[in-house]
C-alpha positions as CSV (number, residue, x, y, z in Angstrom):
1,X,41.3,51.2,21.7
2,X,39.8,47.1,19.7
3,X,42.8,46.6,18.2
4,X,45.1,46.9,21.8
5,X,42.6,44.7,23.3
6,X,42.5,42.2,20.9
7,X,46.5,42.5,21.0
8,X,46.6,42.4,24.9
9,X,44.2,39.3,24.6
10,X,46.5,37.6,22.4
11,X,49.5,38.5,24.4
12,X,47.7,36.5,27.4
13,X,47.0,33.7,25.3
14,X,50.2,32.9,24.4
15,X,51.6,33.5,28.0
16,X,48.9,30.8,28.5
17,X,50.3,28.5,26.4
18,X,53.9,28.9,27.1
19,X,53.0,28.1,30.9
20,X,50.9,25.1,29.5
21,X,54.3,24.1,27.2
22,X,56.4,24.0,30.6
23,X,53.9,22.3,33.1
24,X,53.6,20.0,29.8
25,X,57.3,18.7,30.6
26,X,56.7,17.9,34.1
27,X,54.0,16.2,32.8
28,X,55.0,13.8,30.8
29,X,57.7,12.8,33.7
30,X,55.0,12.5,36.6
31,X,53.5,9.9,33.5
32,X,56.0,8.2,32.7
33,X,57.4,7.0,36.4
34,X,53.5,6.3,36.9
35,X,53.8,4.3,34.0
36,X,56.8,2.7,35.0
37,X,55.3,1.9,38.1
38,X,52.1,0.4,36.6
39,X,54.3,-2.1,35.2
40,X,56.3,-3.4,38.0
41,X,53.2,-3.8,39.6
42,X,52.0,-5.9,36.9
43,X,55.0,-7.7,36.6
44,X,54.8,-8.5,40.5
45,X,51.0,-9.6,39.8
46,X,52.1,-12.4,37.2
47,X,51.0,-10.7,34.0
48,X,52.5,-11.7,31.0
49,X,55.6,-8.8,29.6
50,X,55.4,-9.6,26.2
51,X,52.0,-7.4,25.6
52,X,55.0,-4.4,25.7
53,X,57.1,-6.0,22.8
54,X,54.5,-5.9,21.2
55,X,52.8,-4.2,17.5
56,X,49.6,-3.8,19.5
57,X,52.0,-1.8,22.4
58,X,53.5,-0.1,19.7
59,X,50.5,1.1,18.3
60,X,49.4,2.6,21.7
61,X,53.0,4.5,21.9
62,X,51.9,6.3,18.9
63,X,48.5,7.4,20.1
64,X,50.1,8.3,23.7
65,X,52.6,10.3,21.6
66,X,50.8,12.2,20.1
67,X,48.0,13.1,22.8
68,X,50.6,12.9,25.8
69,X,53.7,15.1,24.0
70,X,52.3,18.3,23.5
71,X,51.4,19.0,20.5
72,X,47.5,17.8,20.7
73,X,46.8,19.2,24.2
74,X,49.0,22.2,23.7
75,X,49.0,23.2,20.1
76,X,45.5,22.6,18.7
77,X,43.4,22.0,22.3
78,X,44.4,24.6,24.0
79,X,45.4,26.8,21.3
80,X,41.8,26.6,20.0
81,X,40.4,27.2,23.8
82,X,41.9,30.4,24.0
83,X,41.4,31.8,21.0
84,X,37.5,30.7,20.8
85,X,36.9,31.2,24.3
86,X,36.8,34.7,25.0
87,X,33.5,34.8,21.9
88,X,31.5,32.5,24.5
89,X,32.3,34.9,27.5
90,X,28.4,34.5,27.7
91,X,28.6,31.4,28.9
92,X,31.0,31.1,31.4
93,X,29.9,30.5,34.9
94,X,33.2,30.4,36.5
95,X,32.2,28.4,39.1
96,X,36.1,28.2,40.7
97,X,35.5,31.3,41.5
98,X,32.1,31.8,43.4
99,X,32.6,28.9,45.5
100,X,36.1,28.0,47.7
101,X,38.0,25.6,45.6
102,X,37.6,22.3,47.8
103,X,33.6,22.5,46.6
104,X,34.8,23.7,43.1
105,X,37.1,20.4,42.7
106,X,34.2,18.2,43.8
107,X,31.9,19.5,41.6
108,X,34.1,19.0,39.0
109,X,34.8,15.0,40.1
110,X,31.6,14.4,40.6
111,X,29.5,16.7,37.7
112,X,32.1,15.9,35.6
113,X,32.0,12.3,35.7
114,X,28.5,11.8,35.8
115,X,28.4,13.6,32.4
116,X,31.3,11.3,31.5
117,X,29.2,8.0,32.5
118,X,26.7,9.3,30.0
119,X,28.9,10.4,26.7
120,X,30.1,7.0,27.4
121,X,26.9,4.8,27.4
122,X,25.7,7.6,24.3
123,X,29.3,6.1,22.2
124,X,27.8,2.3,22.9
125,X,24.5,3.4,22.1
126,X,24.5,5.4,19.1
127,X,26.2,3.9,15.7
128,X,28.1,7.1,14.6
129,X,29.5,7.4,18.0
130,X,30.3,3.9,18.7
131,X,32.3,3.3,14.9
132,X,34.9,5.9,16.1
133,X,34.5,4.3,19.8
134,X,35.3,1.1,18.3
135,X,39.3,1.8,18.4
136,X,39.5,2.2,21.8
137,X,37.9,-1.7,22.0
138,X,39.7,-2.8,19.2
139,X,42.7,-3.9,21.6
140,X,43.2,-7.3,22.5
141,X,45.8,-6.5,25.0
142,X,45.4,-4.6,27.0
143,X,48.3,-2.2,28.3
144,X,49.1,0.7,30.5
145,X,48.7,2.7,27.3
146,X,45.7,1.6,26.2
147,X,43.8,4.5,27.6
148,X,45.5,6.6,25.0
149,X,44.3,4.3,22.2
150,X,41.1,6.7,20.6
151,X,40.1,7.5,17.3
152,X,41.0,11.9,17.0
153,X,37.4,12.5,16.6
154,X,36.7,10.6,19.7
155,X,39.0,12.0,21.5
156,X,38.5,15.4,20.6
157,X,35.0,15.2,21.3
158,X,35.6,14.1,25.1
159,X,38.1,17.1,25.4
160,X,35.7,19.6,24.0
161,X,32.9,18.5,26.5
162,X,36.0,18.2,30.1
163,X,38.3,21.1,28.7
164,X,36.3,23.2,26.9
165,X,32.7,23.6,28.5
166,X,33.8,21.6,32.2
167,X,37.3,23.5,32.9
168,X,37.4,26.7,30.6
169,X,33.3,27.9,31.0
170,X,31.7,26.2,34.0
171,X,34.8,26.2,36.8
172,X,36.9,29.5,34.8
173,X,40.2,27.3,34.5
174,X,42.7,28.6,32.5
175,X,44.4,26.7,29.7
176,X,47.5,27.4,31.9
177,X,46.0,25.4,34.7
178,X,44.5,22.6,33.3
179,X,48.2,20.0,33.2
180,X,47.6,18.9,37.2
181,X,44.0,17.7,36.7
182,X,44.7,16.4,32.8
183,X,47.9,14.3,35.0
184,X,45.7,12.7,37.3
185,X,43.2,11.9,34.9
186,X,45.4,10.6,32.6
187,X,47.0,8.5,35.2
188,X,43.8,7.4,36.8
189,X,43.1,6.2,32.9
190,X,46.2,4.1,32.8
191,X,45.7,2.4,36.5
192,X,42.2,1.3,34.8
193,X,43.9,0.1,31.7
194,X,46.4,-1.8,33.5
195,X,46.5,-5.7,34.3
196,X,46.0,-5.7,37.7
197,X,43.3,-8.0,39.7
198,X,42.5,-4.7,41.9
199,X,39.5,-4.0,43.1
200,X,39.8,-1.5,45.8
201,X,38.1,-3.6,49.2
202,X,34.8,-1.7,50.1
203,X,35.2,1.1,48.2
204,X,34.8,-1.0,44.6
205,X,31.0,0.0,44.6
206,X,32.4,3.7,44.7
207,X,35.4,4.4,42.2
208,X,36.4,2.2,39.4
209,X,39.3,0.0,39.8
210,X,41.2,-2.0,37.1
211,X,39.2,-5.4,37.3
212,X,36.0,-3.0,37.0
213,X,36.9,-1.6,33.9
214,X,38.2,-4.6,32.5
215,X,34.7,-6.0,32.1
216,X,34.1,-3.0,29.7
217,X,37.0,-4.3,27.3
218,X,35.9,-8.1,27.4
219,X,34.7,-9.9,24.3
220,X,32.4,-11.9,26.0
221,X,28.8,-10.7,25.3
222,X,27.5,-11.0,28.8
223,X,29.9,-7.9,29.6
224,X,28.7,-6.1,26.9
225,X,27.7,-2.2,28.1
226,X,28.6,-2.5,31.1
227,X,30.8,-0.6,33.5
228,X,31.0,2.8,32.1
229,X,32.3,4.6,34.9
230,X,35.2,6.7,34.5
231,X,36.0,7.6,38.3
232,X,32.9,6.1,40.5
233,X,31.5,3.0,39.9
234,X,28.3,4.2,41.9
235,X,26.4,5.0,38.8
236,X,26.8,1.6,37.2
237,X,25.2,0.3,40.5
238,X,22.7,3.4,40.9
239,X,21.9,2.7,36.4
240,X,22.0,-0.7,36.6
241,X,24.9,-1.3,34.2
242,X,27.5,-2.8,36.7
243,X,28.5,-6.7,35.9
244,X,28.2,-9.2,38.8
245,X,30.5,-9.9,40.6
246,X,32.8,-12.5,38.8
247,X,36.4,-14.2,37.4
248,X,38.3,-11.2,35.6
249,X,38.0,-11.5,32.0
250,X,41.1,-12.5,30.2
251,X,39.7,-11.9,26.3
252,X,39.3,-8.3,24.9
253,X,38.9,-6.3,21.8
254,X,36.1,-6.3,19.1
255,X,34.8,-8.9,16.9
256,X,33.6,-8.3,13.5
257,X,34.8,-4.8,12.5
258,X,37.9,-5.5,11.2
259,X,40.0,-3.4,12.8
260,X,43.9,-4.2,12.0
261,X,46.9,-3.3,14.2
262,X,47.7,-0.5,11.9
263,X,47.5,3.7,12.1
264,X,46.1,3.4,9.0
265,X,43.4,1.0,9.4
266,X,42.1,2.7,12.7
267,X,41.7,6.3,11.6
268,X,40.0,5.1,8.5
269,X,37.7,2.4,10.0
270,X,34.6,4.4,11.4
271,X,34.3,5.6,8.0
272,X,34.3,2.6,6.6
273,X,31.7,1.4,9.1
274,X,29.7,4.6,8.6
275,X,29.7,3.5,4.5
276,X,28.8,0.2,5.3
277,X,25.8,1.0,7.7
278,X,24.4,3.3,5.5
279,X,24.7,1.2,2.4
280,X,23.6,-1.7,4.5
281,X,20.9,-0.2,7.3
282,X,19.8,-3.5,8.5
283,X,23.9,-4.4,9.5
284,X,23.7,-1.4,11.8
285,X,24.4,-2.6,15.3
286,X,22.6,-2.2,18.3
287,X,23.2,-1.3,21.2
288,X,22.1,-5.1,22.9
289,X,25.2,-6.1,21.0
290,X,27.9,-4.1,21.9
291,X,27.4,-2.2,19.1
292,X,30.5,-4.3,16.5
293,X,29.1,-7.5,17.3
294,X,26.7,-7.6,14.6
């Protein structure tokens, strides 16, 4: 009986992955169309199109193909979730089945964004986490695909929180239903990293726009450790991490980490930094110095 139950679970898991794979194709089309739309808005706003012909952009494309092309989301993240999820049923809340879907969706956006805000702050405050998160900040020519520039270990940690715990265990959303929300989250991230001076008018203290998020990537020390929100900027205003209104920054990146524009350097640099800080504890960056400006 146990063997039959196990076999049925495997079949169900494969069916979920097949549905997710099909929806991934549609998600790629939506994502591509959205990126193109953002590029047209950037061009109309006078942003330098040369950024999209640079080596920096080519690196971001490679990250995007890996994370958004289906291999990572379907064969790694979803497959592992389906494999180990049933073993953690004792943690499952399935709030999506207990409350009306509009309330469940609101709980996801508000609660998930609140958790993301604090996790993001930890990534800048804890040297071990910053060593990996610094790869995302290494981009000096921001484009619509910069959101994908993340070290695999950092990306996995965030996805475990968002998809495995919040989607799967808290809300009870099966892997086959991940893609619509995942696509929306991806498009929001694309907009935030665009070279657009959008503030969303009176909603700038509520929602994160590309102007607000630009300060988070600024090279200037006075912008360090600020504007951590993903969807809601209100967390930054509430907890005192919002940059006061001023001109949009024009220089981006991280100083002093020695991160080159190669995949190999970006995959290896976090481990080099951790070894360097272990050998020389006095060089470990502090949160006040944006973790990499020591």
